[in-house]
N, CA and C atoms as an extended XYZ file, in Angstrom:
564
Properties=species:S:1:pos:R:3:atomname:S:1:resname:S:1:resid:I:1 pbc="F F F"
N        45.696      174.365      158.061 N   UNK     1
C        46.249      175.210      157.007 CA  UNK     1
C        47.247      174.397      156.186 C   UNK     1
N        47.158      174.474      154.901 N   UNK     2
C        48.024      173.700      154.023 CA  UNK     2
C        49.436      174.286      154.050 C   UNK     2
N        50.433      173.412      153.891 N   UNK     3
C        51.828      173.831      153.988 CA  UNK     3
C        52.196      174.846      152.914 C   UNK     3
N        51.621      174.739      151.719 N   UNK     4
C        51.958      175.699      150.666 CA  UNK     4
C        51.489      177.106      151.043 C   UNK     4
N        50.349      177.213      151.761 N   UNK     5
C        49.901      178.535      152.229 CA  UNK     5
C        50.835      179.075      153.292 C   UNK     5
N        51.348      178.194      154.149 N   UNK     6
C        52.327      178.646      155.152 CA  UNK     6
C        53.597      179.148      154.467 C   UNK     6
N        54.043      178.416      153.434 N   UNK     7
C        55.236      178.837      152.698 CA  UNK     7
C        55.007      180.189      152.023 C   UNK     7
N        53.800      180.391      151.464 N   UNK     8
C        53.475      181.661      150.815 CA  UNK     8
C        53.456      182.797      151.833 C   UNK     8
N        52.891      182.530      153.013 N   UNK     9
C        52.852      183.533      154.080 CA  UNK     9
C        54.270      183.911      154.505 C   UNK     9
N        55.143      182.916      154.651 N   UNK    10
C        56.538      183.178      155.019 CA  UNK    10
C        57.242      183.990      153.937 C   UNK    10
N        56.975      183.680      152.673 N   UNK    11
C        57.623      184.392      151.575 CA  UNK    11
C        57.202      185.856      151.555 C   UNK    11
N        55.896      186.122      151.724 N   UNK    12
C        55.433      187.514      151.757 CA  UNK    12
C        55.966      188.249      152.984 C   UNK    12
N        56.010      187.569      154.137 N   UNK    13
C        56.534      188.209      155.343 CA  UNK    13
C        58.001      188.570      155.147 C   UNK    13
N        58.795      187.661      154.548 N   UNK    14
C        60.204      187.952      154.282 CA  UNK    14
C        60.349      189.117      153.310 C   UNK    14
N        59.484      189.177      152.290 N   UNK    15
C        59.558      190.265      151.317 CA  UNK    15
C        59.277      191.610      151.980 C   UNK    15
N        58.173      191.696      152.738 N   UNK    16
C        57.821      192.978      153.357 CA  UNK    16
C        58.811      193.368      154.446 C   UNK    16
N        59.334      192.396      155.195 N   UNK    17
C        60.363      192.713      156.187 CA  UNK    17
C        61.646      193.183      155.510 C   UNK    17
N        61.949      192.632      154.348 N   UNK    18
C        63.146      193.030      153.621 CA  UNK    18
C        63.009      194.448      153.077 C   UNK    18
N        61.822      194.780      152.555 N   UNK    19
C        61.600      196.107      151.981 CA  UNK    19
C        61.583      197.172      153.080 C   UNK    19
N        60.983      196.850      154.230 N   UNK    20
C        60.867      197.838      155.312 CA  UNK    20
C        62.151      197.967      156.117 C   UNK    20
N        63.090      197.026      155.965 N   UNK    21
C        64.353      197.116      156.682 CA  UNK    21
C        64.389      196.272      157.945 C   UNK    21
N        63.328      195.565      158.284 N   UNK    22
C        63.328      194.707      159.469 CA  UNK    22
C        64.210      193.483      159.277 C   UNK    22
N        64.316      193.026      158.035 N   UNK    23
C        65.086      191.818      157.748 CA  UNK    23
C        66.471      192.224      157.256 C   UNK    23
N        67.504      191.666      157.878 N   UNK    24
C        68.865      192.000      157.482 CA  UNK    24
C        69.292      191.136      156.305 C   UNK    24
N        70.305      191.576      155.599 N   UNK    25
C        70.805      190.823      154.455 CA  UNK    25
C        70.325      191.436      153.149 C   UNK    25
N        70.486      190.688      152.072 N   UNK    26
C        70.110      191.207      150.760 CA  UNK    26
C        68.594      191.275      150.630 C   UNK    26
N        68.123      192.071      149.675 N   UNK    27
C        66.692      192.241      149.476 CA  UNK    27
C        66.080      190.946      148.941 C   UNK    27
N        64.892      190.647      149.416 N   UNK    28
C        64.171      189.457      148.994 CA  UNK    28
C        63.076      189.893      148.046 C   UNK    28
N        62.923      189.183      146.910 N   UNK    29
C        61.909      189.536      145.917 CA  UNK    29
C        60.549      188.971      146.272 C   UNK    29
N        59.554      189.390      145.486 N   UNK    30
C        58.194      188.881      145.667 CA  UNK    30
C        58.142      187.393      145.336 C   UNK    30
N        57.253      186.649      145.980 N   UNK    31
C        57.110      185.238      145.596 CA  UNK    31
C        56.564      185.111      144.184 C   UNK    31
N        56.989      184.051      143.481 N   UNK    32
C        56.566      183.851      142.099 CA  UNK    32
C        55.534      182.747      142.026 C   UNK    32
N        54.698      182.814      140.995 N   UNK    33
C        53.718      181.767      140.750 CA  UNK    33
C        54.435      180.506      140.292 C   UNK    33
N        53.821      179.361      140.530 N   UNK    34
C        54.358      178.114      140.008 CA  UNK    34
C        54.189      178.115      138.493 C   UNK    34
N        55.041      177.385      137.813 N   UNK    35
C        54.968      177.321      136.359 CA  UNK    35
C        53.794      176.464      135.928 C   UNK    35
N        53.042      176.932      134.947 N   UNK    36
C        51.928      176.134      134.437 CA  UNK    36
C        52.421      175.034      133.500 C   UNK    36
N        53.675      175.114      133.087 N   UNK    37
C        54.229      174.111      132.192 CA  UNK    37
C        54.880      172.956      132.952 C   UNK    37
N        54.997      173.080      134.250 N   UNK    38
C        55.611      172.039      135.052 CA  UNK    38
C        54.546      171.037      135.455 C   UNK    38
N        54.666      169.794      134.999 N   UNK    39
C        53.645      168.791      135.285 CA  UNK    39
C        53.928      168.041      136.582 C   UNK    39
N        54.952      168.456      137.318 N   UNK    40
C        55.307      167.793      138.569 CA  UNK    40
C        54.489      168.405      139.694 C   UNK    40
N        53.727      167.590      140.393 N   UNK    41
C        52.927      168.068      141.513 CA  UNK    41
C        53.517      167.509      142.793 C   UNK    41
N        53.525      168.319      143.849 N   UNK    42
C        54.090      167.861      145.109 CA  UNK    42
C        53.277      168.400      146.278 C   UNK    42
N        53.385      167.696      147.393 N   UNK    43
C        52.674      168.053      148.613 CA  UNK    43
C        53.610      167.754      149.768 C   UNK    43
N        53.863      168.753      150.640 N   UNK    44
C        54.818      168.595      151.732 CA  UNK    44
C        54.085      168.567      153.060 C   UNK    44
N        54.479      167.645      153.910 N   UNK    45
C        53.921      167.539      155.256 CA  UNK    45
C        55.047      167.753      156.256 C   UNK    45
N        54.801      168.583      157.268 N   UNK    46
C        55.788      168.786      158.325 CA  UNK    46
C        55.595      167.725      159.398 C   UNK    46
N        56.316      167.841      160.494 N   UNK    47
C        56.364      166.812      161.529 CA  UNK    47
C        54.980      166.442      162.063 C   UNK    47
N        54.078      167.415      162.211 N   UNK    48
C        52.771      167.103      162.782 CA  UNK    48
C        51.745      166.717      161.719 C   UNK    48
N        52.126      166.568      160.456 N   UNK    49
C        51.188      166.232      159.398 CA  UNK    49
C        51.289      164.803      158.906 C   UNK    49
N        52.222      164.022      159.449 N   UNK    50
C        52.365      162.635      159.010 CA  UNK    50
C        52.877      161.794      160.169 C   UNK    50
N        52.729      160.476      160.003 N   UNK    51
C        53.193      159.537      161.016 CA  UNK    51
C        53.583      158.243      160.328 C   UNK    51
N        54.684      157.641      160.757 N   UNK    52
C        55.088      156.331      160.252 CA  UNK    52
C        54.507      155.273      161.179 C   UNK    52
N        53.725      154.361      160.621 N   UNK    53
C        53.088      153.305      161.408 CA  UNK    53
C        54.070      152.147      161.611 C   UNK    53
N        53.768      151.310      162.602 N   UNK    54
C        54.630      150.155      162.889 CA  UNK    54
C        54.542      149.104      161.788 C   UNK    54
N        53.418      149.055      161.043 N   UNK    55
C        53.276      148.077      159.958 CA  UNK    55
C        53.929      148.541      158.659 C   UNK    55
N        54.605      149.690      158.670 N   UNK    56
C        55.318      150.176      157.489 CA  UNK    56
C        54.539      151.166      156.656 C   UNK    56
N        53.267      151.402      156.991 N   UNK    57
C        52.464      152.369      156.241 CA  UNK    57
C        52.797      153.789      156.672 C   UNK    57
N        52.492      154.714      155.804 N   UNK    58
C        52.684      156.141      156.068 CA  UNK    58
C        51.302      156.757      156.237 C   UNK    58
N        51.053      157.375      157.379 N   UNK    59
C        49.770      158.012      157.641 CA  UNK    59
C        49.914      159.500      157.364 C   UNK    59
N        49.152      160.012      156.381 N   UNK    60
C        49.191      161.424      156.014 CA  UNK    60
C        47.929      162.102      156.505 C   UNK    60
N        48.055      163.338      156.980 N   UNK    61
C        46.908      164.080      157.491 CA  UNK    61
C        45.895      164.299      156.390 C   UNK    61
N        44.621      164.085      156.695 N   UNK    62
C        43.475      164.264      155.802 CA  UNK    62
C        43.481      163.303      154.612 C   UNK    62
N        44.416      162.362      154.565 N   UNK    63
C        44.458      161.376      153.491 CA  UNK    63
C        44.283      159.984      154.064 C   UNK    63
N        45.029      159.673      155.111 N   UNK    64
C        44.944      158.360      155.734 CA  UNK    64
C        46.193      157.551      155.497 C   UNK    64
N        46.078      156.243      155.696 N   UNK    65
C        47.223      155.347      155.539 CA  UNK    65
C        47.533      155.124      154.071 C   UNK    65
N        48.818      155.156      153.766 N   UNK    66
C        49.310      154.937      152.407 CA  UNK    66
C        50.400      153.871      152.492 C   UNK    66
N        50.298      152.836      151.642 N   UNK    67
C        51.346      151.820      151.610 CA  UNK    67
C        52.595      152.409      150.967 C   UNK    67
N        53.739      152.122      151.566 N   UNK    68
C        55.005      152.681      151.087 CA  UNK    68
C        55.981      151.537      150.858 C   UNK    68
N        56.627      151.545      149.705 N   UNK    69
C        57.714      150.599      149.429 CA  UNK    69
C        59.010      151.380      149.612 C   UNK    69
N        59.788      151.000      150.596 N   UNK    70
C        60.994      151.766      150.937 CA  UNK    70
C        62.199      151.248      150.161 C   UNK    70
N        63.034      152.183      149.724 N   UNK    71
C        64.264      151.784      149.040 CA  UNK    71
C        65.346      151.441      150.051 C   UNK    71
N        65.282      152.036      151.234 N   UNK    72
C        66.228      151.724      152.309 CA  UNK    72
C        65.627      152.184      153.632 C   UNK    72
N        66.184      151.712      154.715 N   UNK    73
C        65.684      152.072      156.046 CA  UNK    73
C        66.105      153.504      156.378 C   UNK    73
N        65.264      154.197      157.137 N   UNK    74
C        65.583      155.564      157.529 CA  UNK    74
C        66.567      155.539      158.689 C   UNK    74
N        67.644      156.344      158.632 N   UNK    75
C        68.636      156.319      159.705 CA  UNK    75
C        68.132      156.967      160.994 C   UNK    75
N        67.171      157.871      160.902 N   UNK    76
C        66.606      158.520      162.086 CA  UNK    76
C        65.182      158.949      161.757 C   UNK    76
N        64.515      159.531      162.739 N   UNK    77
C        63.141      159.965      162.535 CA  UNK    77
C        63.065      161.123      161.545 C   UNK    77
N        62.145      161.063      160.571 N   UNK    78
C        62.065      162.140      159.573 CA  UNK    78
C        61.431      163.392      160.151 C   UNK    78
N        61.876      164.556      159.652 N   UNK    79
C        61.311      165.831      160.100 CA  UNK    79
C        60.216      166.304      159.161 C   UNK    79
N        60.240      165.875      157.904 N   UNK    80
C        59.174      166.204      156.962 CA  UNK    80
C        59.164      165.175      155.844 C   UNK    80
N        58.054      165.132      155.116 N   UNK    81
C        57.931      164.218      153.983 CA  UNK    81
C        57.294      164.987      152.838 C   UNK    81
N        57.785      164.755      151.621 N   UNK    82
C        57.230      165.355      150.419 CA  UNK    82
C        56.722      164.237      149.523 C   UNK    82
N        55.451      164.311      149.160 N   UNK    83
C        54.854      163.335      148.252 CA  UNK    83
C        54.811      163.973      146.874 C   UNK    83
N        55.405      163.306      145.888 N   UNK    84
C        55.556      163.861      144.544 CA  UNK    84
C        54.842      162.953      143.550 C   UNK    84
N        54.052      163.554      142.661 N   UNK    85
C        53.434      162.844      141.546 CA  UNK    85
C        54.209      163.195      140.295 C   UNK    85
N        54.859      162.191      139.681 N   UNK    86
C        55.632      162.483      138.478 CA  UNK    86
C        54.730      162.380      137.244 C   UNK    86
N        55.181      162.839      136.074 N   UNK    87
C        54.325      162.849      134.881 CA  UNK    87
C        53.809      161.484      134.457 C   UNK    87
N        54.480      160.408      134.840 N   UNK    88
C        54.013      159.075      134.446 CA  UNK    88
C        52.946      158.535      135.387 C   UNK    88
N        52.565      159.292      136.425 N   UNK    89
C        51.476      158.898      137.306 CA  UNK    89
C        51.914      158.121      138.534 C   UNK    89
N        53.212      158.072      138.830 N   UNK    90
C        53.703      157.372      140.013 CA  UNK    90
C        53.913      158.357      141.150 C   UNK    90
N        53.671      157.909      142.377 N   UNK    91
C        53.869      158.732      143.562 CA  UNK    91
C        55.161      158.322      144.252 C   UNK    91
N        55.885      159.324      144.756 N   UNK    92
C        57.109      159.089      145.501 CA  UNK    92
C        57.022      159.854      146.815 C   UNK    92
N        57.495      159.241      147.891 N   UNK    93
C        57.574      159.907      149.187 CA  UNK    93
C        59.045      160.124      149.506 C   UNK    93
N        59.399      161.366      149.760 N   UNK    94
C        60.780      161.716      150.048 CA  UNK    94
C        60.852      162.243      151.476 C   UNK    94
N        61.635      161.583      152.322 N   UNK    95
C        61.739      161.953      153.728 CA  UNK    95
C        62.976      162.807      153.959 C   UNK    95
N        62.857      163.777      154.871 N   UNK    96
C        63.990      164.602      155.282 CA  UNK    96
C        64.403      164.131      156.673 C   UNK    96
N        65.658      163.680      156.794 N   UNK    97
C        66.168      163.179      158.070 CA  UNK    97
C        67.471      163.895      158.409 C   UNK    97
N        67.752      164.001      159.702 N   UNK    98
C        69.010      164.574      160.160 CA  UNK    98
C        70.000      163.445      160.387 C   UNK    98
N        71.169      163.555      159.775 N   UNK    99
C        72.209      162.535      159.892 CA  UNK    99
C        73.507      163.236      160.255 C   UNK    99
N        74.224      162.663      161.199 N   UNK   100
C        75.533      163.203      161.559 CA  UNK   100
C        76.527      162.877      160.450 C   UNK   100
N        77.321      163.855      160.018 N   UNK   101
C        78.287      163.576      158.949 CA  UNK   101
C        79.404      162.661      159.449 C   UNK   101
N        79.827      161.751      158.588 N   UNK   102
C        80.931      160.854      158.919 CA  UNK   102
C        82.225      161.460      158.397 C   UNK   102
N        83.202      161.569      159.281 N   UNK   103
C        84.499      162.095      158.867 CA  UNK   103
C        85.320      160.984      158.238 C   UNK   103
N        85.918      161.267      157.093 N   UNK   104
C        86.764      160.297      156.413 CA  UNK   104
C        88.122      160.237      157.104 C   UNK   104
N        88.762      159.073      157.113 N   UNK   105
C        90.084      158.988      157.734 CA  UNK   105
C        91.110      159.790      156.933 C   UNK   105
N        92.029      160.405      157.658 N   UNK   106
C        93.056      161.216      157.009 CA  UNK   106
C        94.111      160.348      156.340 C   UNK   106
N        94.692      160.848      155.263 N   UNK   107
C        95.745      160.130      154.539 CA  UNK   107
C        97.033      160.935      154.603 C   UNK   107
N        98.159      160.214      154.652 N   UNK   108
C        99.456      160.882      154.679 CA  UNK   108
C        99.942      161.207      153.273 C   UNK   108
N        99.539      160.384      152.301 N   UNK   109
C       100.050      160.545      150.945 CA  UNK   109
C        99.232      161.579      150.185 C   UNK   109
N        99.909      162.305      149.317 N   UNK   110
C        99.242      163.249      148.422 CA  UNK   110
C        99.326      162.699      147.010 C   UNK   110
N        98.395      163.116      146.175 N   UNK   111
C        98.366      162.588      144.814 CA  UNK   111
C        98.195      163.756      143.837 C   UNK   111
N        98.842      163.651      142.708 N   UNK   112
C        98.691      164.636      141.644 CA  UNK   112
C        98.222      163.934      140.384 C   UNK   112
N        97.341      164.569      139.653 N   UNK   113
C        96.797      163.969      138.437 CA  UNK   113
C        97.144      164.880      137.267 C   UNK   113
N        97.760      164.304      136.224 N   UNK   114
C        98.093      165.062      135.022 CA  UNK   114
C        97.028      164.771      133.962 C   UNK   114
N        96.335      165.804      133.527 N   UNK   115
C        95.312      165.651      132.498 CA  UNK   115
C        95.918      165.954      131.140 C   UNK   115
N        95.543      165.174      130.138 N   UNK   116
C        96.094      165.368      128.800 CA  UNK   116
C        95.044      165.193      127.733 C   UNK   116
N        95.482      165.335      126.468 N   UNK   117
C        94.568      165.194      125.343 CA  UNK   117
C        94.482      163.753      124.863 C   UNK   117
N        95.619      163.080      124.736 N   UNK   118
C        95.590      161.700      124.256 CA  UNK   118
C        95.129      160.752      125.356 C   UNK   118
N        95.600      160.951      126.575 N   UNK   119
C        95.128      160.172      127.724 CA  UNK   119
C        94.361      161.113      128.633 C   UNK   119
N        93.304      160.598      129.236 N   UNK   120
C        92.455      161.445      130.087 CA  UNK   120
C        93.201      161.875      131.340 C   UNK   120
N        93.844      160.918      132.008 N   UNK   121
C        94.570      161.240      133.237 CA  UNK   121
C        95.741      160.282      133.397 C   UNK   121
N        96.798      160.774      134.040 N   UNK   122
C        97.981      159.981      134.344 CA  UNK   122
C        98.258      160.143      135.823 C   UNK   122
N        98.170      159.040      136.568 N   UNK   123
C        98.389      159.090      138.010 CA  UNK   123
C        99.872      158.922      138.313 C   UNK   123
N       100.334      159.378      139.502 N   UNK   124
C       101.769      159.303      139.810 CA  UNK   124
C       102.319      157.871      139.883 C   UNK   124
N       101.462      156.886      140.142 N   UNK   125
C       101.960      155.505      140.206 CA  UNK   125
C       102.054      154.861      138.828 C   UNK   125
N       101.780      155.632      137.754 N   UNK   126
C       101.914      155.130      136.393 CA  UNK   126
C       100.614      154.630      135.780 C   UNK   126
N        99.536      154.699      136.500 N   UNK   127
C        98.247      154.262      135.973 CA  UNK   127
C        97.757      155.254      134.928 C   UNK   127
N        97.372      154.725      133.754 N   UNK   128
C        96.888      155.570      132.661 CA  UNK   128
C        95.388      155.353      132.508 C   UNK   128
N        94.624      156.433      132.508 N   UNK   129
C        93.182      156.368      132.286 CA  UNK   129
C        92.929      156.919      130.888 C   UNK   129
N        92.358      156.072      130.021 N   UNK   130
C        92.139      156.476      128.632 CA  UNK   130
C        91.059      157.539      128.524 C   UNK   130
N        91.160      158.333      127.445 N   UNK   131
C        90.152      159.347      127.163 CA  UNK   131
C        88.891      158.644      126.666 C   UNK   131
N        87.717      158.907      127.241 N   UNK   132
C        86.517      158.193      126.814 CA  UNK   132
C        86.037      158.568      125.410 C   UNK   132
N        86.416      159.710      124.894 N   UNK   133
C        86.097      160.162      123.537 CA  UNK   133
C        84.599      160.047      123.226 C   UNK   133
N        83.819      160.713      124.038 N   UNK   134
C        82.368      160.688      123.858 CA  UNK   134
C        81.967      161.288      122.509 C   UNK   134
N        82.630      162.367      122.109 N   UNK   135
C        82.267      163.031      120.863 CA  UNK   135
C        82.490      162.114      119.661 C   UNK   135
N        83.628      161.431      119.633 N   UNK   136
C        83.919      160.558      118.483 CA  UNK   136
C        82.944      159.393      118.422 C   UNK   136
N        82.576      158.837      119.599 N   UNK   137
C        81.626      157.725      119.613 CA  UNK   137
C        80.263      158.174      119.098 C   UNK   137
N        79.810      159.343      119.538 N   UNK   138
C        78.502      159.822      119.086 CA  UNK   138
C        78.545      160.226      117.618 C   UNK   138
N        79.694      160.733      117.143 N   UNK   139
C        79.814      161.062      115.724 CA  UNK   139
C        79.694      159.808      114.861 C   UNK   139
N        80.281      158.688      115.322 N   UNK   140
C        80.174      157.438      114.572 CA  UNK   140
C        78.725      156.967      114.525 C   UNK   140
N        78.015      157.070      115.652 N   UNK   141
C        76.601      156.663      115.680 CA  UNK   141
C        75.772      157.540      114.747 C   UNK   141
N        76.043      158.851      114.752 N   UNK   142
C        75.322      159.768      113.879 CA  UNK   142
C        75.591      159.461      112.410 C   UNK   142
N        76.839      159.152      112.098 N   UNK   143
C        77.205      158.833      110.723 CA  UNK   143
C        76.453      157.597      110.239 C   UNK   143
N        76.379      156.564      111.090 N   UNK   144
C        75.679      155.331      110.723 CA  UNK   144
C        74.175      155.590      110.571 C   UNK   144
N        73.614      156.403      111.440 N   UNK   145
C        72.176      156.697      111.358 CA  UNK   145
C        71.857      157.493      110.104 C   UNK   145
N        72.740      158.431      109.722 N   UNK   146
C        72.507      159.220      108.520 CA  UNK   146
C        72.631      158.353      107.260 C   UNK   146
N        73.550      157.374      107.296 N   UNK   147
C        73.671      156.463      106.164 CA  UNK   147
C        72.407      155.634      106.010 C   UNK   147
N        71.886      155.142      107.130 N   UNK   148
C        70.663      154.334      107.089 CA  UNK   148
C        69.485      155.170      106.605 C   UNK   148
N        69.420      156.434      106.990 N   UNK   149
C        68.334      157.306      106.571 CA  UNK   149
C        68.414      157.614      105.082 C   UNK   149
N        69.626      157.800      104.569 N   UNK   150
C        69.755      158.136      103.144 CA  UNK   150
C        69.399      156.946      102.251 C   UNK   150
N        69.513      155.710      102.775 N   UNK   151
C        69.171      154.536      101.988 CA  UNK   151
C        67.672      154.318      101.896 C   UNK   151
N        66.920      154.891      102.819 N   UNK   152
C        65.477      154.676      102.827 CA  UNK   152
C        64.830      155.453      101.691 C   UNK   152
N        63.810      154.854      101.096 N   UNK   153
C        63.116      155.499       99.982 CA  UNK   153
C        62.161      156.542      100.515 C   UNK   153
N        62.048      157.639       99.773 N   UNK   154
C        61.110      158.680      100.167 CA  UNK   154
C        59.703      158.248       99.813 C   UNK   154
N        58.739      158.639      100.631 N   UNK   155
C        57.347      158.278      100.405 CA  UNK   155
C        56.812      159.104       99.243 C   UNK   155
N        56.153      158.417       98.327 N   UNK   156
C        55.564      159.131       97.189 CA  UNK   156
C        54.345      159.900       97.667 C   UNK   156
N        54.245      161.129       97.184 N   UNK   157
C        53.153      161.997       97.602 CA  UNK   157
C        51.985      161.851       96.635 C   UNK   157
N        50.828      161.568       97.215 N   UNK   158
C        49.620      161.438       96.407 CA  UNK   158
C        49.162      162.820       95.951 C   UNK   158
N        48.483      162.896       94.812 N   UNK   159
C        47.968      164.203       94.411 CA  UNK   159
C        46.899      164.666       95.408 C   UNK   159
N        46.977      165.917       95.752 N   UNK   160
C        46.024      166.483       96.708 CA  UNK   160
C        46.495      166.381       98.148 C   UNK   160
N        47.690      165.809       98.381 N   UNK   161
C        48.224      165.732       99.735 CA  UNK   161
C        49.231      166.837       99.940 C   UNK   161
N        49.348      167.252      101.174 N   UNK   162
C        50.340      168.263      101.518 CA  UNK   162
C        51.691      167.608      101.756 C   UNK   162
N        52.692      168.385      102.127 N   UNK   163
C        54.023      167.822      102.343 CA  UNK   163
C        54.079      166.860      103.526 C   UNK   163
N        53.112      166.917      104.448 N   UNK   164
C        53.117      166.024      105.598 CA  UNK   164
C        52.389      164.731      105.321 C   UNK   164
N        51.793      164.545      104.149 N   UNK   165
C        51.065      163.340      103.837 CA  UNK   165
C        49.583      163.468      104.119 C   UNK   165
N        49.163      164.594      104.652 N   UNK   166
C        47.743      164.817      104.929 CA  UNK   166
C        47.171      165.724      103.858 C   UNK   166
N        45.871      165.697      103.682 N   UNK   167
C        45.266      166.646      102.741 CA  UNK   167
C        45.505      168.077      103.219 C   UNK   167
N        45.704      168.996      102.291 N   UNK   168
C        45.961      170.366      102.719 CA  UNK   168
C        44.749      170.955      103.432 C   UNK   168
N        45.026      171.860      104.362 N   UNK   169
C        43.948      172.497      105.109 CA  UNK   169
C        43.140      173.393      104.180 C   UNK   169
N        41.837      173.304      104.302 N   UNK   170
C        40.993      174.098      103.415 CA  UNK   170
C        40.993      175.539      103.888 C   UNK   170
N        41.184      176.427      102.947 N   UNK   171
C        41.129      177.850      103.271 CA  UNK   171
C        39.742      178.362      102.911 C   UNK   171
N        39.219      179.297      103.677 N   UNK   172
C        37.870      179.786      103.369 CA  UNK   172
C        37.866      180.568      102.053 C   UNK   172
N        36.805      180.439      101.326 N   UNK   173
C        36.673      181.181      100.070 CA  UNK   173
C        36.036      182.523      100.386 C   UNK   173
N        36.797      183.554      100.169 N   UNK   174
C        36.275      184.893      100.419 CA  UNK   174
C        35.441      185.336       99.225 C   UNK   174
N        34.384      186.063       99.468 N   UNK   175
C        33.572      186.535       98.330 CA  UNK   175
C        34.364      187.511       97.465 C   UNK   175
N        34.273      187.332       96.177 N   UNK   176
C        34.953      188.235       95.244 CA  UNK   176
C        34.005      189.383       94.889 C   UNK   176
N        34.543      190.494       94.406 N   UNK   177
C        33.664      191.621       94.056 CA  UNK   177
C        32.628      191.255       93.001 C   UNK   177
N        32.957      190.286       92.125 N   UNK   178
C        32.004      189.921       91.075 CA  UNK   178
C        30.788      189.207       91.660 C   UNK   178
N        30.981      188.410       92.727 N   UNK   179
C        29.854      187.672       93.299 CA  UNK   179
C        29.026      188.520       94.245 C   UNK   179
N        29.607      189.569       94.809 N   UNK   180
C        28.856      190.378       95.777 CA  UNK   180
C        28.209      191.591       95.127 C   UNK   180
N        28.570      191.910       93.911 N   UNK   181
C        28.002      193.081       93.242 CA  UNK   181
C        28.767      194.356       93.569 C   UNK   181
N        29.882      194.244       94.225 N   UNK   182
C        30.700      195.407       94.576 CA  UNK   182
C        31.504      195.841       93.355 C   UNK   182
N        31.640      197.121       93.158 N   UNK   183
C        32.411      197.581       92.020 CA  UNK   183
C        33.776      198.080       92.432 C   UNK   183
N        33.968      198.456       93.680 N   UNK   184
C        35.283      198.974       94.091 CA  UNK   184
C        36.183      197.792       94.426 C   UNK   184
N        37.481      197.968       94.154 N   UNK   185
C        38.454      196.911       94.450 CA  UNK   185
C        39.343      197.364       95.588 C   UNK   185
N        39.619      196.400       96.469 N   UNK   186
C        40.544      196.702       97.564 CA  UNK   186
C        41.945      196.385       97.126 C   UNK   186
N        42.864      197.266       97.464 N   UNK   187
C        44.269      196.989       97.179 CA  UNK   187
C        44.954      196.716       98.497 C   UNK   187
N        45.738      195.684       98.515 N   UNK   188
C        46.415      195.374       99.765 CA  UNK   188
C        47.884      195.143       99.536 C   UNK   188
């Protein structure tokens, strides 16, 4: 059974248990269809649907061995893997692993940060962090781009071309009353 069907079964079971009162907590809605506009495709395998080989390949159920280029070593054994096809046609394997959280060492000192308009932040030790001024930088880029656009010459339009530079779309010629022999006129 494919994992997406299991997920759908769980979603419907949660919905009906929620409506009948078997499931505690807030009401759960009906499962929704996937978006037809989303070009991202994915396939999830649970623990018994995949295996990591000693040679570094990933063995997927009903697919076989797949070569994997790892970005980093896995800290522990994965509990599931999701294979994703992005719009550019590349496949990615994303592993879910359990990792113990690392506690950060405690500090005795406290710090206060003063935020301002002219300077972004002022730390208690006197360090000044300047305001990055993203809006002003992008406004300057926009101003330069608009100047460059206004200097460009407009394309001359040929006779018989539409505003886009293509010939206008032909509209069908409807028969007129004179050509059909009709004497009554339609008013619209």
